[in-house]
Each structure stands twice: as structure tokens, then as C-alpha cells.
SEFITI-252852 format. One record per residue (C-alpha): x, y, z; residue number from 1; residue in three letters. Coordinates in steps of 0.25 Angstrom, whole numbers, padded with zeros to 4 digits. Layout:
// residues N
@east->X&north->Y&up->Z&resi->NUM&resn->ALA $
...
***
This chain:
// residues 406
@east->0187&north->0597&up->0500&resi->1&resn->MET $
@east->0184&north->0598&up->0515&resi->2&resn->THR $
@east->0192&north->0588&up->0525&resi->3&resn->ARG $
@east->0179&north->0582&up->0529&resi->4&resn->LEU $
@east->0175&north->0579&up->0515&resi->5&resn->ALA $
@east->0188&north->0572&up->0512&resi->6&resn->PHE $
@east->0187&north->0563&up->0525&resi->7&resn->VAL $
@east->0173&north->0559&up->0520&resi->8&resn->GLN $
@east->0177&north->0555&up->0506&resi->9&resn->LEU $
@east->0190&north->0546&up->0512&resi->10&resn->VAL $
@east->0181&north->0539&up->0521&resi->11&resn->LEU $
@east->0169&north->0537&up->0510&resi->12&resn->PHE $
@east->0181&north->0531&up->0502&resi->13&resn->ALA $
@east->0186&north->0522&up->0514&resi->14&resn->ILE $
@east->0171&north->0517&up->0515&resi->15&resn->THR $
@east->0169&north->0515&up->0500&resi->16&resn->ALA $
@east->0182&north->0507&up->0499&resi->17&resn->ALA $
@east->0176&north->0497&up->0510&resi->18&resn->VAL $
@east->0162&north->0496&up->0507&resi->19&resn->VAL $
@east->0161&north->0496&up->0492&resi->20&resn->VAL $
@east->0170&north->0482&up->0491&resi->21&resn->PRO $
@east->0162&north->0476&up->0503&resi->22&resn->TYR $
@east->0149&north->0480&up->0496&resi->23&resn->GLY $
@east->0154&north->0474&up->0483&resi->24&resn->ILE $
@east->0158&north->0461&up->0490&resi->25&resn->TYR $
@east->0145&north->0461&up->0498&resi->26&resn->TYR $
@east->0137&north->0463&up->0485&resi->27&resn->VAL $
@east->0144&north->0454&up->0474&resi->28&resn->VAL $
@east->0153&north->0446&up->0483&resi->29&resn->GLY $
@east->0168&north->0443&up->0482&resi->30&resn->PRO $
@east->0167&north->0443&up->0467&resi->31&resn->ALA $
@east->0165&north->0459&up->0468&resi->32&resn->GLY $
@east->0179&north->0460&up->0473&resi->33&resn->LEU $
@east->0187&north->0449&up->0468&resi->34&resn->THR $
@east->0181&north->0448&up->0454&resi->35&resn->GLY $
@east->0170&north->0438&up->0449&resi->36&resn->GLN $
@east->0171&north->0425&up->0442&resi->37&resn->LEU $
@east->0160&north->0421&up->0433&resi->38&resn->ARG $
@east->0158&north->0406&up->0430&resi->39&resn->VAL $
@east->0146&north->0397&up->0427&resi->40&resn->HIS $
@east->0141&north->0383&up->0428&resi->41&resn->SER $
@east->0131&north->0375&up->0420&resi->42&resn->ILE $
@east->0121&north->0367&up->0428&resi->43&resn->MET $
@east->0109&north->0358&up->0424&resi->44&resn->THR $
@east->0102&north->0364&up->0434&resi->45&resn->ASN $
@east->0103&north->0378&up->0441&resi->46&resn->ALA $
@east->0090&north->0378&up->0448&resi->47&resn->MET $
@east->0090&north->0386&up->0461&resi->48&resn->GLY $
@east->0104&north->0394&up->0456&resi->49&resn->LEU $
@east->0101&north->0409&up->0453&resi->50&resn->THR $
@east->0110&north->0422&up->0452&resi->51&resn->PRO $
@east->0115&north->0425&up->0465&resi->52&resn->GLY $
@east->0117&north->0411&up->0470&resi->53&resn->THR $
@east->0128&north->0409&up->0478&resi->54&resn->SER $
@east->0140&north->0402&up->0473&resi->55&resn->VAL $
@east->0150&north->0396&up->0484&resi->56&resn->THR $
@east->0164&north->0390&up->0482&resi->57&resn->TYR $
@east->0167&north->0378&up->0493&resi->58&resn->ARG $
@east->0154&north->0385&up->0501&resi->59&resn->GLY $
@east->0160&north->0399&up->0500&resi->60&resn->ILE $
@east->0152&north->0410&up->0492&resi->61&resn->PRO $
@east->0160&north->0413&up->0479&resi->62&resn->VAL $
@east->0150&north->0420&up->0470&resi->63&resn->GLY $
@east->0136&north->0419&up->0465&resi->64&resn->THR $
@east->0127&north->0414&up->0453&resi->65&resn->VAL $
@east->0127&north->0425&up->0443&resi->66&resn->ASP $
@east->0116&north->0419&up->0433&resi->67&resn->SER $
@east->0109&north->0406&up->0430&resi->68&resn->VAL $
@east->0105&north->0403&up->0416&resi->69&resn->ALA $
@east->0102&north->0393&up->0405&resi->70&resn->LEU $
@east->0115&north->0389&up->0399&resi->71&resn->ASP $
@east->0115&north->0393&up->0383&resi->72&resn->PRO $
@east->0121&north->0380&up->0380&resi->73&resn->ALA $
@east->0111&north->0372&up->0386&resi->74&resn->GLY $
@east->0119&north->0366&up->0397&resi->75&resn->GLY $
@east->0109&north->0369&up->0409&resi->76&resn->GLY $
@east->0109&north->0382&up->0418&resi->77&resn->ALA $
@east->0121&north->0392&up->0417&resi->78&resn->ARG $
@east->0126&north->0398&up->0431&resi->79&resn->VAL $
@east->0134&north->0409&up->0432&resi->80&resn->GLU $
@east->0143&north->0412&up->0444&resi->81&resn->TYR $
@east->0149&north->0424&up->0448&resi->82&resn->VAL $
@east->0161&north->0420&up->0458&resi->83&resn->LEU $
@east->0172&north->0427&up->0466&resi->84&resn->ASP $
@east->0185&north->0426&up->0457&resi->85&resn->GLY $
@east->0193&north->0427&up->0469&resi->86&resn->GLY $
@east->0190&north->0413&up->0473&resi->87&resn->VAL $
@east->0197&north->0403&up->0464&resi->88&resn->PRO $
@east->0187&north->0391&up->0461&resi->89&resn->ILE $
@east->0193&north->0378&up->0454&resi->90&resn->PRO $
@east->0188&north->0376&up->0440&resi->91&resn->ALA $
@east->0185&north->0361&up->0443&resi->92&resn->ASP $
@east->0174&north->0366&up->0453&resi->93&resn->SER $
@east->0159&north->0363&up->0451&resi->94&resn->VAL $
@east->0148&north->0370&up->0455&resi->95&resn->ALA $
@east->0135&north->0364&up->0463&resi->96&resn->LYS $
@east->0122&north->0371&up->0465&resi->97&resn->ALA $
@east->0118&north->0368&up->0480&resi->98&resn->THR $
@east->0109&north->0372&up->0490&resi->99&resn->MET $
@east->0115&north->0383&up->0499&resi->100&resn->GLY $
@east->0104&north->0382&up->0510&resi->101&resn->THR $
@east->0092&north->0373&up->0513&resi->102&resn->VAL $
@east->0082&north->0383&up->0508&resi->103&resn->ALA $
@east->0087&north->0380&up->0494&resi->104&resn->GLY $
@east->0096&north->0392&up->0491&resi->105&resn->ILE $
@east->0105&north->0388&up->0480&resi->106&resn->GLN $
@east->0120&north->0391&up->0479&resi->107&resn->ASN $
@east->0131&north->0385&up->0469&resi->108&resn->VAL $
@east->0143&north->0378&up->0476&resi->109&resn->ASP $
@east->0157&north->0376&up->0469&resi->110&resn->ILE $
@east->0165&north->0364&up->0472&resi->111&resn->TYR $
@east->0179&north->0363&up->0469&resi->112&resn->PRO $
@east->0186&north->0349&up->0465&resi->113&resn->ASN $
@east->0200&north->0356&up->0468&resi->114&resn->THR $
@east->0205&north->0367&up->0475&resi->115&resn->ALA $
@east->0215&north->0369&up->0464&resi->116&resn->GLU $
@east->0215&north->0377&up->0450&resi->117&resn->GLY $
@east->0212&north->0380&up->0440&resi->118&resn->PRO $
@east->0200&north->0389&up->0444&resi->119&resn->TYR $
@east->0187&north->0395&up->0438&resi->120&resn->LEU $
@east->0189&north->0407&up->0430&resi->121&resn->GLU $
@east->0178&north->0417&up->0424&resi->122&resn->ASP $
@east->0169&north->0410&up->0413&resi->123&resn->GLY $
@east->0170&north->0396&up->0419&resi->124&resn->ASP $
@east->0161&north->0385&up->0419&resi->125&resn->LEU $
@east->0160&north->0380&up->0433&resi->126&resn->LEU $
@east->0154&north->0364&up->0432&resi->127&resn->PRO $
@east->0141&north->0361&up->0439&resi->128&resn->ALA $
@east->0140&north->0346&up->0436&resi->129&resn->PRO $
@east->0126&north->0342&up->0438&resi->130&resn->GLU $
@east->0129&north->0328&up->0445&resi->131&resn->ASP $
@east->0136&north->0337&up->0457&resi->132&resn->GLN $
@east->0125&north->0345&up->0459&resi->133&resn->GLN $
@east->0119&north->0343&up->0473&resi->134&resn->PRO $
@east->0104&north->0339&up->0473&resi->135&resn->VAL $
@east->0095&north->0352&up->0476&resi->136&resn->GLN $
@east->0087&north->0353&up->0488&resi->137&resn->MET $
@east->0074&north->0352&up->0480&resi->138&resn->ASP $
@east->0078&north->0340&up->0473&resi->139&resn->GLY $
@east->0082&north->0334&up->0487&resi->140&resn->LEU $
@east->0069&north->0338&up->0493&resi->141&resn->MET $
@east->0062&north->0332&up->0480&resi->142&resn->LEU $
@east->0068&north->0318&up->0482&resi->143&resn->GLU $
@east->0066&north->0318&up->0497&resi->144&resn->ALA $
@east->0051&north->0322&up->0494&resi->145&resn->SER $
@east->0051&north->0310&up->0484&resi->146&resn->THR $
@east->0057&north->0301&up->0494&resi->147&resn->LEU $
@east->0047&north->0304&up->0505&resi->148&resn->LEU $
@east->0035&north->0303&up->0495&resi->149&resn->GLN $
@east->0039&north->0289&up->0492&resi->150&resn->GLY $
@east->0038&north->0285&up->0506&resi->151&resn->ILE $
@east->0025&north->0278&up->0511&resi->152&resn->ASP $
@east->0019&north->0285&up->0524&resi->153&resn->PRO $
@east->0013&north->0272&up->0527&resi->154&resn->GLN $
@east->0026&north->0265&up->0526&resi->155&resn->SER $
@east->0032&north->0275&up->0535&resi->156&resn->VAL $
@east->0022&north->0274&up->0544&resi->157&resn->SER $
@east->0023&north->0259&up->0545&resi->158&resn->ASP $
@east->0038&north->0260&up->0547&resi->159&resn->LEU $
@east->0036&north->0267&up->0559&resi->160&resn->GLY $
@east->0025&north->0259&up->0565&resi->161&resn->THR $
@east->0034&north->0247&up->0563&resi->162&resn->GLU $
@east->0047&north->0253&up->0568&resi->163&resn->MET $
@east->0039&north->0257&up->0581&resi->164&resn->GLY $
@east->0033&north->0243&up->0582&resi->165&resn->ALA $
@east->0047&north->0237&up->0581&resi->166&resn->SER $
@east->0053&north->0246&up->0592&resi->167&resn->PHE $
@east->0042&north->0245&up->0601&resi->168&resn->GLU $
@east->0045&north->0240&up->0615&resi->169&resn->GLY $
@east->0060&north->0239&up->0611&resi->170&resn->LEU $
@east->0063&north->0252&up->0618&resi->171&resn->GLY $
@east->0071&north->0246&up->0630&resi->172&resn->PRO $
@east->0079&north->0237&up->0620&resi->173&resn->SER $
@east->0082&north->0250&up->0612&resi->174&resn->LEU $
@east->0087&north->0257&up->0625&resi->175&resn->ALA $
@east->0094&north->0245&up->0628&resi->176&resn->ALA $
@east->0101&north->0244&up->0615&resi->177&resn->MET $
@east->0105&north->0259&up->0616&resi->178&resn->ILE $
@east->0110&north->0257&up->0629&resi->179&resn->ASP $
@east->0119&north->0245&up->0624&resi->180&resn->ASP $
@east->0124&north->0253&up->0613&resi->181&resn->GLY $
@east->0129&north->0264&up->0622&resi->182&resn->ASP $
@east->0135&north->0254&up->0631&resi->183&resn->SER $
@east->0141&north->0247&up->0619&resi->184&resn->LEU $
@east->0147&north->0261&up->0615&resi->185&resn->SER $
@east->0153&north->0262&up->0628&resi->186&resn->VAL $
@east->0160&north->0249&up->0628&resi->187&resn->GLN $
@east->0165&north->0252&up->0614&resi->188&resn->LEU $
@east->0170&north->0265&up->0618&resi->189&resn->ARG $
@east->0177&north->0259&up->0630&resi->190&resn->ASP $
@east->0182&north->0247&up->0621&resi->191&resn->GLN $
@east->0187&north->0257&up->0610&resi->192&resn->ALA $
@east->0202&north->0253&up->0611&resi->193&resn->PRO $
@east->0201&north->0238&up->0611&resi->194&resn->ALA $
@east->0192&north->0239&up->0600&resi->195&resn->LEU $
@east->0200&north->0249&up->0593&resi->196&resn->GLN $
@east->0211&north->0239&up->0595&resi->197&resn->SER $
@east->0204&north->0228&up->0591&resi->198&resn->LEU $
@east->0200&north->0234&up->0578&resi->199&resn->LEU $
@east->0215&north->0238&up->0576&resi->200&resn->ALA $
@east->0219&north->0222&up->0577&resi->201&resn->ARG $
@east->0207&north->0218&up->0569&resi->202&resn->THR $
@east->0212&north->0227&up->0558&resi->203&resn->ALA $
@east->0227&north->0222&up->0559&resi->204&resn->ARG $
@east->0221&north->0207&up->0559&resi->205&resn->LEU $
@east->0212&north->0210&up->0546&resi->206&resn->VAL $
@east->0225&north->0217&up->0541&resi->207&resn->ASP $
@east->0233&north->0203&up->0544&resi->208&resn->THR $
@east->0223&north->0194&up->0537&resi->209&resn->MET $
@east->0222&north->0203&up->0525&resi->210&resn->ALA $
@east->0237&north->0201&up->0525&resi->211&resn->GLY $
@east->0237&north->0187&up->0526&resi->212&resn->GLU $
@east->0225&north->0184&up->0518&resi->213&resn->SER $
@east->0232&north->0172&up->0510&resi->214&resn->ASP $
@east->0235&north->0165&up->0524&resi->215&resn->SER $
@east->0220&north->0169&up->0528&resi->216&resn->PHE $
@east->0214&north->0161&up->0515&resi->217&resn->VAL $
@east->0223&north->0149&up->0518&resi->218&resn->ASP $
@east->0218&north->0149&up->0532&resi->219&resn->GLY $
@east->0205&north->0149&up->0527&resi->220&resn->MET $
@east->0206&north->0139&up->0517&resi->221&resn->ALA $
@east->0213&north->0130&up->0528&resi->222&resn->ALA $
@east->0201&north->0132&up->0537&resi->223&resn->ALA $
@east->0192&north->0128&up->0525&resi->224&resn->ARG $
@east->0199&north->0115&up->0523&resi->225&resn->ASP $
@east->0198&north->0112&up->0538&resi->226&resn->LEU $
@east->0184&north->0115&up->0537&resi->227&resn->ALA $
@east->0182&north->0105&up->0525&resi->228&resn->THR $
@east->0190&north->0096&up->0533&resi->229&resn->GLN $
@east->0181&north->0096&up->0545&resi->230&resn->LEU $
@east->0170&north->0094&up->0536&resi->231&resn->ASP $
@east->0175&north->0082&up->0529&resi->232&resn->ALA $
@east->0178&north->0076&up->0543&resi->233&resn->ASN $
@east->0165&north->0080&up->0549&resi->234&resn->ALA $
@east->0160&north->0065&up->0552&resi->235&resn->PRO $
@east->0174&north->0064&up->0559&resi->236&resn->VAL $
@east->0173&north->0077&up->0567&resi->237&resn->LEU $
@east->0158&north->0072&up->0572&resi->238&resn->VAL $
@east->0164&north->0058&up->0577&resi->239&resn->TYR $
@east->0174&north->0066&up->0585&resi->240&resn->LEU $
@east->0164&north->0075&up->0589&resi->241&resn->THR $
@east->0156&north->0062&up->0594&resi->242&resn->ASP $
@east->0167&north->0055&up->0599&resi->243&resn->GLN $
@east->0176&north->0065&up->0607&resi->244&resn->SER $
@east->0167&north->0068&up->0618&resi->245&resn->PRO $
@east->0168&north->0054&up->0623&resi->246&resn->GLN $
@east->0184&north->0054&up->0619&resi->247&resn->SER $
@east->0185&north->0066&up->0628&resi->248&resn->LEU $
@east->0177&north->0061&up->0639&resi->249&resn->ALA $
@east->0185&north->0048&up->0639&resi->250&resn->ASN $
@east->0198&north->0057&up->0639&resi->251&resn->ALA $
@east->0193&north->0064&up->0651&resi->252&resn->GLN $
@east->0190&north->0052&up->0659&resi->253&resn->GLN $
@east->0204&north->0046&up->0655&resi->254&resn->LEU $
@east->0210&north->0060&up->0659&resi->255&resn->PHE $
@east->0202&north->0061&up->0673&resi->256&resn->ASP $
@east->0205&north->0046&up->0676&resi->257&resn->ARG $
@east->0221&north->0049&up->0675&resi->258&resn->TYR $
@east->0222&north->0064&up->0678&resi->259&resn->GLN $
@east->0230&north->0060&up->0691&resi->260&resn->GLY $
@east->0242&north->0053&up->0682&resi->261&resn->THR $
@east->0242&north->0064&up->0672&resi->262&resn->PHE $
@east->0252&north->0072&up->0681&resi->263&resn->GLY $
@east->0261&north->0059&up->0682&resi->264&resn->SER $
@east->0261&north->0057&up->0667&resi->265&resn->VAL $
@east->0265&north->0070&up->0664&resi->266&resn->LEU $
@east->0276&north->0070&up->0674&resi->267&resn->ALA $
@east->0281&north->0056&up->0668&resi->268&resn->ASN $
@east->0280&north->0063&up->0654&resi->269&resn->LEU $
@east->0289&north->0074&up->0659&resi->270&resn->ALA $
@east->0300&north->0064&up->0664&resi->271&resn->THR $
@east->0299&north->0055&up->0651&resi->272&resn->VAL $
@east->0300&north->0066&up->0642&resi->273&resn->GLU $
@east->0314&north->0069&up->0642&resi->274&resn->PRO $
@east->0317&north->0055&up->0642&resi->275&resn->ILE $
@east->0310&north->0053&up->0630&resi->276&resn->ILE $
@east->0315&north->0066&up->0624&resi->277&resn->ALA $
@east->0330&north->0061&up->0625&resi->278&resn->GLU $
@east->0326&north->0047&up->0618&resi->279&resn->ARG $
@east->0319&north->0054&up->0606&resi->280&resn->SER $
@east->0329&north->0049&up->0596&resi->281&resn->ASP $
@east->0326&north->0034&up->0603&resi->282&resn->ALA $
@east->0311&north->0035&up->0601&resi->283&resn->LEU $
@east->0312&north->0040&up->0587&resi->284&resn->ALA $
@east->0320&north->0027&up->0584&resi->285&resn->SER $
@east->0310&north->0019&up->0592&resi->286&resn->GLY $
@east->0298&north->0025&up->0584&resi->287&resn->LEU $
@east->0306&north->0020&up->0571&resi->288&resn->VAL $
@east->0311&north->0007&up->0575&resi->289&resn->ASP $
@east->0299&north->0002&up->0584&resi->290&resn->ILE $
@east->0289&north->0001&up->0571&resi->291&resn->PRO $
@east->0300&north->-0005&up->0563&resi->292&resn->ALA $
@east->0302&north->-0015&up->0574&resi->293&resn->GLY $
@east->0286&north->-0018&up->0575&resi->294&resn->LEU $
@east->0287&north->-0020&up->0559&resi->295&resn->ALA $
@east->0298&north->-0031&up->0561&resi->296&resn->ARG $
@east->0291&north->-0038&up->0571&resi->297&resn->LEU $
@east->0278&north->-0040&up->0562&resi->298&resn->GLU $
@east->0287&north->-0047&up->0552&resi->299&resn->SER $
@east->0288&north->-0059&up->0562&resi->300&resn->ILE $
@east->0273&north->-0062&up->0562&resi->301&resn->VAL $
@east->0269&north->-0073&up->0554&resi->302&resn->THR $
@east->0255&north->-0076&up->0552&resi->303&resn->GLY $
@east->0248&north->-0075&up->0566&resi->304&resn->ASP $
@east->0261&north->-0076&up->0574&resi->305&resn->ARG $
@east->0275&north->-0070&up->0576&resi->306&resn->ALA $
@east->0287&north->-0077&up->0572&resi->307&resn->ASP $
@east->0298&north->-0075&up->0582&resi->308&resn->PHE $
@east->0313&north->-0081&up->0581&resi->309&resn->ALA $
@east->0323&north->-0081&up->0590&resi->310&resn->LEU $
@east->0338&north->-0077&up->0587&resi->311&resn->ILE $
@east->0347&north->-0086&up->0596&resi->312&resn->ALA $
@east->0358&north->-0076&up->0596&resi->313&resn->THR $
@east->0357&north->-0060&up->0598&resi->314&resn->GLN $
@east->0372&north->-0058&up->0599&resi->315&resn->GLY $
@east->0380&north->-0052&up->0611&resi->316&resn->PRO $
@east->0373&north->-0042&up->0621&resi->317&resn->VAL $
@east->0377&north->-0032&up->0633&resi->318&resn->CYS $
@east->0376&north->-0038&up->0647&resi->319&resn->ASN $
@east->0376&north->-0026&up->0658&resi->320&resn->TYR $
@east->0379&north->-0030&up->0673&resi->321&resn->PRO $
@east->0365&north->-0024&up->0678&resi->322&resn->THR $
@east->0360&north->-0027&up->0691&resi->323&resn->GLU $
@east->0347&north->-0034&up->0690&resi->324&resn->ARG $
@east->0335&north->-0028&up->0698&resi->325&resn->ARG $
@east->0324&north->-0036&up->0706&resi->326&resn->ALA $
@east->0311&north->-0038&up->0700&resi->327&resn->VAL $
@east->0302&north->-0028&up->0704&resi->328&resn->GLY $
@east->0313&north->-0018&up->0707&resi->329&resn->ASP $
@east->0307&north->-0005&up->0700&resi->330&resn->LEU $
@east->0316&north->0005&up->0707&resi->331&resn->SER $
@east->0322&north->0016&up->0698&resi->332&resn->PRO $
@east->0337&north->0014&up->0692&resi->333&resn->THR $
@east->0347&north->0021&up->0685&resi->334&resn->SER $
@east->0352&north->0015&up->0671&resi->335&resn->PRO $
@east->0366&north->0012&up->0670&resi->336&resn->ASN $
@east->0371&north->0021&up->0659&resi->337&resn->LEU $
@east->0385&north->0016&up->0661&resi->338&resn->ASN $
@east->0382&north->0003&up->0654&resi->339&resn->LEU $
@east->0383&north->0001&up->0639&resi->340&resn->TYR $
@east->0385&north->-0010&up->0628&resi->341&resn->CYS $
@east->0398&north->-0009&up->0620&resi->342&resn->PRO $
@east->0395&north->-0007&up->0605&resi->343&resn->PRO $
@east->0397&north->-0020&up->0597&resi->344&resn->ALA $
@east->0392&north->-0028&up->0585&resi->345&resn->ARG $
@east->0380&north->-0035&up->0586&resi->346&resn->ASP $
@east->0380&north->-0031&up->0601&resi->347&resn->LEU $
@east->0365&north->-0030&up->0607&resi->348&resn->ALA $
@east->0363&north->-0019&up->0617&resi->349&resn->THR $
@east->0351&north->-0021&up->0627&resi->350&resn->ARG $
@east->0347&north->-0013&up->0640&resi->351&resn->GLY $
@east->0343&north->0000&up->0642&resi->352&resn->ALA $
@east->0358&north->0004&up->0644&resi->353&resn->GLN $
@east->0359&north->0003&up->0629&resi->354&resn->ASN $
@east->0347&north->0013&up->0626&resi->355&resn->ALA $
@east->0350&north->0024&up->0618&resi->356&resn->PRO $
@east->0354&north->0036&up->0627&resi->357&resn->ARG $
@east->0349&north->0049&up->0624&resi->358&resn->PRO $
@east->0356&north->0062&up->0622&resi->359&resn->ASN $
@east->0366&north->0055&up->0613&resi->360&resn->ASP $
@east->0373&north->0049&up->0625&resi->361&resn->LEU $
@east->0377&north->0035&up->0618&resi->362&resn->GLY $
@east->0387&north->0029&up->0627&resi->363&resn->LEU $
@east->0391&north->0040&up->0635&resi->364&resn->GLN $
@east->0394&north->0036&up->0650&resi->365&resn->GLY $
@east->0393&north->0021&up->0646&resi->366&resn->SER $
@east->0405&north->0015&up->0652&resi->367&resn->THR $
@east->0401&north->0001&up->0657&resi->368&resn->THR $
@east->0399&north->-0009&up->0644&resi->369&resn->PRO $
@east->0390&north->-0021&up->0645&resi->370&resn->GLY $
@east->0396&north->-0036&up->0643&resi->371&resn->SER $
@east->0394&north->-0042&up->0630&resi->372&resn->VAL $
@east->0387&north->-0055&up->0631&resi->373&resn->ILE $
@east->0382&north->-0065&up->0621&resi->374&resn->GLY $
@east->0386&north->-0072&up->0608&resi->375&resn->PRO $
@east->0389&north->-0065&up->0595&resi->376&resn->PRO $
@east->0379&north->-0063&up->0585&resi->377&resn->VAL $
@east->0379&north->-0075&up->0575&resi->378&resn->VAL $
@east->0377&north->-0073&up->0559&resi->379&resn->GLU $
@east->0366&north->-0082&up->0558&resi->380&resn->ASP $
@east->0358&north->-0083&up->0570&resi->381&resn->PRO $
@east->0350&north->-0096&up->0574&resi->382&resn->ILE $
@east->0335&north->-0093&up->0574&resi->383&resn->LEU $
@east->0327&north->-0101&up->0584&resi->384&resn->ILE $
@east->0313&north->-0105&up->0581&resi->385&resn->PRO $
@east->0302&north->-0104&up->0590&resi->386&resn->THR $
@east->0295&north->-0115&up->0595&resi->387&resn->GLY $
@east->0283&north->-0112&up->0586&resi->388&resn->VAL $
@east->0292&north->-0112&up->0574&resi->389&resn->ASP $
@east->0299&north->-0126&up->0578&resi->390&resn->ALA $
@east->0285&north->-0132&up->0581&resi->391&resn->LEU $
@east->0279&north->-0128&up->0567&resi->392&resn->ASN $
@east->0294&north->-0133&up->0561&resi->393&resn->TYR $
@east->0291&north->-0147&up->0568&resi->394&resn->TRP $
@east->0277&north->-0147&up->0563&resi->395&resn->ARG $
@east->0280&north->-0144&up->0549&resi->396&resn->SER $
@east->0291&north->-0156&up->0549&resi->397&resn->LEU $
@east->0280&north->-0166&up->0555&resi->398&resn->LEU $
@east->0270&north->-0161&up->0545&resi->399&resn->GLU $
@east->0280&north->-0164&up->0534&resi->400&resn->GLY $
@east->0283&north->-0178&up->0540&resi->401&resn->LEU $
@east->0269&north->-0182&up->0540&resi->402&resn->GLY $
@east->0265&north->-0179&up->0526&resi->403&resn->SER $
@east->0279&north->-0186&up->0520&resi->404&resn->ALA $
@east->0277&north->-0197&up->0511&resi->405&resn->THR $
@east->0279&north->-0211&up->0519&resi->406&resn->ARG $
***
């Protein structure tokens, strides 16, 4: 063999090693190099599927339809597939006859339910459930045609006429609405942070209300009770509504008349308030003793007159050497806090000097005792009747003498 012939033979072998596998791949696909996997499906309707129809897995071609025939067991149409043996396809996948193009060219797409094994093996059944098959283009077009045929052309014409009449003359208003919508969108965009914050607070408020649902229900029940009471007292509210304006007008006239004196009254209250606050215990005692004294005073009423009696003796009292002021002298004076009445049995004390002192001062600073004057208290005081009692007594005596037996 010559050198040229040997070189040509080597080049032919290299070319064959490259071209033959490529030709096999081009003619029969990847299965020609990696081995074939034959599986089948039973379909109720295999319309449009023919030998050579493309089979895809996740949208990638992995084989073709080998044959389509009636199932010998009578279950429908048996579709045989030749798939690339090098592509692992989960065994729980399903086959769906879909339309690959708008022109109506069919293909079979394999949809996996999981990415894990086990995987399809040669001779396995690839399920093709009828309820998972997509609507075919011919059926879809038939349904659309039926729907369009059911529409009355006159109704469509009337609808167009009525819509045109309804929008007639509304061009400026529609343009204004579009402009307002544009302005509103701009404002919403500008106020987006504030709206976002408002929505966030509203969400927190709703969460809080949900957490306090029991309290909210109680509050609504209280509001319902209040509304019921207001409804029950409607006549009173109507009366107040009628009378309140006049009362408010009278109050306003009163305030207008004495508005110049309100400042003085408030200033005087500021002066009096500390004095009243320091004597709160005495005021509390007075609020208890005054009603009791009034109840006792009521006990002296007999019929339509009051029955008074004068006790001849009161017992000793304290006397203080206080200088008397002239009548009409209204100049301010300072109380003499050094005077006090020495405590003793049946000793009546009088005068402002013996009033209870605030802040628990008691007799602190009291250095000058008063003089005790007056007779001691007797065990059985003599009651001196009033002139009316004496007159009634003599009258009863005279009437007794006049009615006596002579």
C-alpha cells in the first residue's frame, strides 16, 4: 500500500467516526446514541396523534410517537412512545396531548408530579387521565362559534347605539375624570409614605382590637344600654332641648352682668382656700352636727308655735380683758392667740379665741388664761317660763274657777 492510500484511509476513518454518529443523532434523535425506552399510554381520544408526533418532557423533546392503534383490551387508543433512554422520567408522570402550534400540530407533553424516582422503564404504562387533557383547538373553536351564534346581532347593535347615546356629550366630563385620575395618582404617589404609615397603624389597631375583642364587646353592650336609656328618657331630653337655650341665655346675661367681678371672686377664693383647707376637720364636723342641731330644734315646735324655755343658770364662763372697739370701726385687727380658757368641768368657753386651731396647734403659744366668772352649775336648774306660758297657765286657772260648783 502506497503512502497516499494509507493517508486517505486514515482520513476516511476519522470522517466516518464523526459523521456517522451525527447522522444517527440527526435521523433518530438522542435515542440512537443512548438507547431507546419504549412506553405506552391508553387514551380515550388520540385524535391528531400520528407516528412521528413529538414527545416532550418539561418542554424539551425526548422522543416521538411510534404508533397509534386501538387497545386490544377495549380501553381506548394505545399510543406507543419511543423515548431517549438517557433521560430519567419519574414513573408518576402523566401524558397530555397538547397543541404545539396555532396551526393545530399536536404533540405529547409529559408532566412530572415529582423530580424523584422511581423512573419509567421499558414497557411501563405512562398514564394519560382524561380529566387532565387540555381542550383541543377544534373544540375550543366550536364552543366559541356556538357562543357567537347565540348572540343576537340586533342586540349588539342596540347595545352599541345605547352606549353611544349614553356617552354623547360627555367628552369633556370624561376628559376631566381622566385628568382628575392622573392628579389623584400623582397625589397618592407623593403621599405614599404617609399612606403606608397610616395603613401600618391601621393594621396594628385592628390587631389590638382583635386582642381586646372581649372588652370591645363589653363596650358595645354598654353603648347599647346607654342608647336604650336615652331612648327611654326621650321626653326628658326633648324637654331639656326646649328649655336649655333659654337657660343658657339667662346664664349668659348673668355672666355678662357680673363679668367685671369674676376676677375679684377668684382672687378671694384663692385667699379663702388655704383657710378652708386647714379647717377641713372642723367643716366635716359642722356638716355632721348642723343637721343634728336642726333636727333637735324641730323638736321644740308645738302646733303652730315654737316652745322656748330659758335656763336660769349656765355655769361659769371665761372672761377676757379685751378692749372694745367703737361702733362702726371696720379696720382690720389681729386675733390675740395668747388668750385661752383653762380647762375645767362645766366650764363654757366662748369667743373666737377658743375656736379649734388648725394644724393640731392646740394650746401652743397660749400664755394668758381668762378669768372664770359666774356661779357653778346646779344639779336641778330652774326653768323660767315665757310670758305666753304664764298667761296660758293663769287662763286655765280662771277657767277652772269659773266652771267650779258654787
